[in-house]
C-alpha positions as CSV (number, residue, x, y, z in Angstrom):
1,M,63.0,19.8,37.7
2,E,60.0,20.1,39.9
3,L,56.4,20.0,38.5
4,L,52.9,20.4,40.0
5,A,50.4,17.8,39.0
6,P,47.2,19.7,39.8
7,A,43.9,18.0,40.9
8,K,40.8,18.4,38.8
9,V,37.2,18.6,39.6
10,N,34.3,18.1,37.2
11,L,32.0,21.1,37.1
12,G,29.2,18.9,36.1
13,L,29.4,15.4,34.7
14,S,26.7,13.9,32.5
15,V,26.6,10.3,31.4
16,L,24.7,10.5,28.1
17,G,24.5,6.7,27.4
18,R,26.6,3.7,26.5
19,R,28.7,3.5,23.5
20,A,29.0,0.5,21.1
21,D,32.6,-0.1,22.5
22,G,31.1,-0.6,26.0
23,Y,32.3,2.7,27.3
24,H,30.0,5.5,28.3
25,E,29.6,8.7,26.5
26,L,30.3,11.6,28.7
27,H,29.8,15.4,28.7
28,T,31.8,17.4,31.4
29,I,33.7,20.4,32.2
30,F,37.2,19.7,33.7
31,A,38.7,22.4,36.0
32,A,42.4,22.1,37.1
33,L,43.0,23.4,40.7
34,Q,45.9,25.0,42.5
35,V,46.3,21.9,44.8
36,G,48.0,18.7,43.7
37,D,50.8,16.2,43.9
38,R,54.4,17.2,43.2
39,L,57.0,15.4,41.0
40,H,60.7,15.7,40.8
41,L,62.3,14.6,37.6
42,E,66.0,14.0,37.1
43,A,67.8,12.9,33.9
44,I,69.9,9.6,34.5
45,P,71.9,7.6,32.0
46,E,69.3,4.9,31.4
47,G,66.1,3.3,32.6
48,V,63.3,4.6,34.8
49,E,63.6,4.8,38.6
50,L,60.6,5.8,40.7
51,E,60.2,6.8,44.4
52,V,56.8,7.3,45.9
53,G,56.2,9.4,49.2
54,G,52.9,10.2,50.9
55,A,51.0,7.1,49.8
56,D,51.3,3.4,49.9
57,L,51.5,3.0,46.0
58,P,53.7,0.7,43.9
59,A,56.9,2.1,42.5
60,N,57.1,-0.2,39.5
61,T,55.4,-1.0,36.2
62,D,52.0,-1.0,38.1
63,N,52.2,2.7,38.6
64,L,50.8,5.0,35.9
65,V,53.8,7.4,36.5
66,Y,56.1,4.6,35.6
67,K,54.1,3.7,32.6
68,A,54.1,7.3,31.4
69,A,57.9,7.6,31.6
70,V,58.4,4.4,29.7
71,A,55.9,5.3,27.0
72,Y,57.6,8.7,26.3
73,L,61.1,7.4,26.5
74,N,60.2,4.4,24.3
75,A,58.5,6.6,21.7
76,A,61.5,9.0,21.8
77,G,63.9,6.0,21.2
78,W,65.3,6.0,24.7
79,P,67.7,9.2,24.6
80,G,68.4,8.6,28.3
81,G,66.6,7.6,31.5
82,V,64.9,9.4,34.3
83,K,64.5,9.3,38.0
84,V,61.0,10.5,39.3
85,V,60.2,11.3,42.9
86,L,56.5,11.5,43.3
87,E,55.3,13.4,46.5
88,K,51.6,12.3,46.8
89,N,49.5,14.9,48.4
90,L,46.1,14.1,47.0
91,P,44.0,11.2,48.2
92,V,44.0,8.0,46.0
93,A,40.9,6.8,44.1
94,A,39.2,10.1,44.9
95,G,37.8,11.5,41.6
96,L,40.4,14.4,41.6
97,G,42.4,12.8,38.6
98,G,45.6,12.5,40.7
99,G,47.0,9.5,39.0
100,S,46.2,10.9,35.5
101,S,47.6,14.3,36.4
102,D,50.9,12.7,37.7
103,A,51.2,10.8,34.4
104,A,50.6,14.0,32.3
105,A,53.2,15.8,34.4
106,V,55.8,13.1,33.5
107,L,55.1,13.6,29.9
108,R,55.4,17.3,30.2
109,G,58.6,17.0,32.0
110,L,60.1,14.6,29.8
111,S,59.3,16.6,26.7
112,Q,61.6,19.3,28.2
113,L,64.3,16.9,29.3
114,Y,64.4,15.0,26.1
115,P,62.6,17.1,23.3
116,A,61.2,14.9,20.6
117,A,58.7,15.4,17.8
118,L,56.0,13.3,19.5
119,D,52.2,13.3,19.7
120,L,51.9,13.9,23.4
121,P,48.0,13.9,23.5
122,A,48.2,10.4,21.7
123,L,50.7,9.1,24.3
124,A,48.4,10.6,27.1
125,L,45.3,9.0,25.8
126,G,47.1,5.6,25.7
127,L,47.6,6.0,29.5
128,G,43.9,7.0,30.3
129,A,41.0,9.0,29.2
130,D,41.6,11.9,31.7
131,V,45.4,12.3,31.0
132,P,45.1,14.4,27.9
133,F,43.4,17.2,29.9
134,F,46.3,17.6,32.2
135,L,48.6,18.3,29.3
136,G,47.0,21.8,28.5
137,A,44.1,24.1,29.3
138,G,43.2,24.6,33.0
139,L,39.5,24.6,32.0
140,A,38.0,22.5,29.2
141,E,34.8,21.0,27.9
142,G,35.2,17.2,27.6
143,R,33.2,14.8,25.4
144,G,33.6,11.1,24.4
145,V,35.2,9.3,27.3
146,G,36.7,12.7,28.3
147,E,39.4,12.7,25.6
148,Q,37.6,15.1,23.2
149,L,38.5,18.5,24.7
150,R,37.5,22.1,23.8
151,P,39.6,24.6,25.9
152,L,37.5,27.2,27.6
153,E,38.4,30.7,28.9
154,P,40.0,30.6,32.4
155,L,37.6,30.8,35.3
156,E,38.5,32.2,38.8
157,A,36.5,30.1,41.4
158,H,37.0,29.3,45.0
159,L,36.4,25.7,46.3
160,V,36.4,23.5,49.3
161,L,37.4,19.9,48.6
162,L,36.7,17.1,51.0
163,N,37.6,13.5,50.8
164,P,36.4,11.0,53.6
165,G,39.1,8.5,52.9
166,I,36.8,6.1,51.1
167,A,38.2,4.7,47.9
168,V,35.6,4.3,45.0
169,S,36.3,2.4,42.0
170,A,35.3,4.1,38.8
171,A,34.5,0.8,37.1
172,E,32.2,-0.1,40.0
173,A,30.5,3.3,39.9
174,Y,29.8,2.8,36.2
175,R,28.7,-0.8,36.7
176,N,26.1,0.5,39.2
177,L,24.7,3.1,36.8
178,R,21.4,2.3,35.5
179,P,20.1,3.2,31.9
180,E,17.3,5.2,33.4
181,E,19.7,7.4,35.2
182,W,21.5,8.6,32.0
183,Q,21.1,12.5,31.6
184,P,21.2,15.0,28.8
185,E,24.2,17.4,27.9
186,L,25.2,20.0,30.3
187,D,24.5,23.8,29.8
188,V,28.2,24.7,29.6
189,A,27.6,28.5,29.0
190,G,24.9,28.5,31.8
191,I,27.2,26.8,34.3
192,L,30.1,29.1,33.8
193,A,27.9,32.2,33.8
194,A,26.4,31.1,37.1
195,I,29.9,30.4,38.7
196,R,31.3,33.8,37.6
197,A,28.1,35.5,39.1
198,G,28.4,33.6,42.4
199,E,25.2,31.8,41.8
200,E,24.1,28.1,42.1
201,P,25.3,26.5,38.9
202,P,22.8,24.4,36.9
203,Y,25.0,21.2,37.0
204,W,24.9,17.6,38.1
205,N,26.9,14.4,38.3
206,T,25.2,11.4,36.9
207,L,27.5,9.1,38.8
208,E,26.3,10.4,42.3
209,Q,23.3,8.2,42.6
210,P,25.2,4.8,41.7
211,V,28.1,5.8,44.2
212,F,25.6,6.8,46.9
213,R,24.1,3.5,46.6
214,L,27.4,1.9,47.1
215,V,28.5,4.4,49.9
216,P,25.3,5.9,51.4
217,Y,27.4,8.0,53.9
218,L,28.6,10.2,51.0
219,Q,25.1,11.6,50.7
220,E,25.2,12.7,54.5
221,I,28.6,14.5,53.9
222,R,27.1,16.2,50.7
223,L,24.4,17.6,53.0
224,E,27.0,18.9,55.5
225,L,28.7,20.8,52.8
226,R,25.5,22.5,51.8
227,R,24.7,23.3,55.3
228,A,28.1,25.0,55.6
229,G,26.9,27.5,52.9
230,L,28.8,26.2,49.9
231,L,27.1,26.5,46.4
232,G,27.0,23.8,43.8
233,V,28.0,21.0,46.0
234,L,28.8,18.0,43.9
235,M,30.7,14.8,43.8
236,S,33.8,15.0,41.6
237,G,34.2,12.4,39.0
238,S,33.4,8.9,40.3
239,G,34.0,10.0,43.8
240,S,34.6,9.8,46.7
241,S,35.6,13.5,46.8
242,L,33.0,16.2,47.2
243,F,33.4,19.8,46.6
244,G,31.5,23.1,47.0
245,L,31.9,26.6,45.6
246,A,32.7,29.6,47.9
247,R,32.1,33.2,47.0
248,E,35.6,34.2,48.0
249,A,38.9,32.8,49.2
250,E,38.3,33.9,52.8
251,E,34.9,32.0,52.9
252,A,36.6,28.8,51.5
253,R,39.2,29.0,54.1
254,F,36.6,29.4,57.0
255,V,34.4,26.6,55.7
256,A,37.5,24.3,55.3
257,Q,38.6,25.1,58.8
258,T,35.2,24.4,60.2
259,L,35.0,21.1,58.3
260,R,38.4,19.9,59.5
261,A,37.4,20.6,63.1
262,R,34.3,18.5,62.5
263,Y,35.9,15.8,60.6
264,P,39.5,15.6,61.8
265,R,40.3,12.4,59.9
266,F,39.1,13.8,56.6
267,W,41.2,15.4,53.9
268,V,39.8,18.9,53.5
269,V,41.5,21.8,51.6
270,A,40.4,25.3,50.4
271,T,41.9,26.0,47.0
272,Q,40.9,27.8,43.6
273,T,40.9,26.9,40.0
274,V,44.0,27.6,37.8
275,S,43.1,30.9,36.2
């Protein structure tokens, strides 16, 4: 079978504070997009085989896709094996959830190849905080470390994504976050209403300032997206990808084309939410 592992953006990301376990308490809106990686899954007699194309990533136990396949098959009692071919279209360490989405796609696929009465969200959470989102709703409010999900009504929004090819470690972004930069909860209803109305959404990303301190150039790129006429320009996750909202698909395509001409080495796409 062939599966799309969609990218995501955070339509606002607020870090509320630090938890007793050392992690940070988050409040966010996850939105799945129509662009992403592709995975091909094939049942084989035993074991896990992984091939990766499009990126220099390990094809072994260090890869989250491999770990997801082992986790599912082990929990299901190894009813068989799987060969996975991963076509990597999304930039790596970009704040778009690519690795998490790939892992979730493997869980979804294996649940069809080898049906079993398993707790998929629990398996997903064991692989990473963002993985459970990619099992279900295309739009969801996230709390905790992102694993406490509340599905939201689908939203049609057109976006332009830009990644300058700079990898940002999420751990490093959080390490550079200062307590005085913690922020309050997002106005979820207000954000969604503004996007539906084609207005500037009242959101923010608490991780922007610590990441901009690490990579000041990203702040310049953010300004360029605003000058291009996009609304709600924001860094997604812990970066380094930035996105902005367009009023319609044609505007998104035009802005993406303009940005690609200006930054030919950057990854730039026009896409929309999974509605």
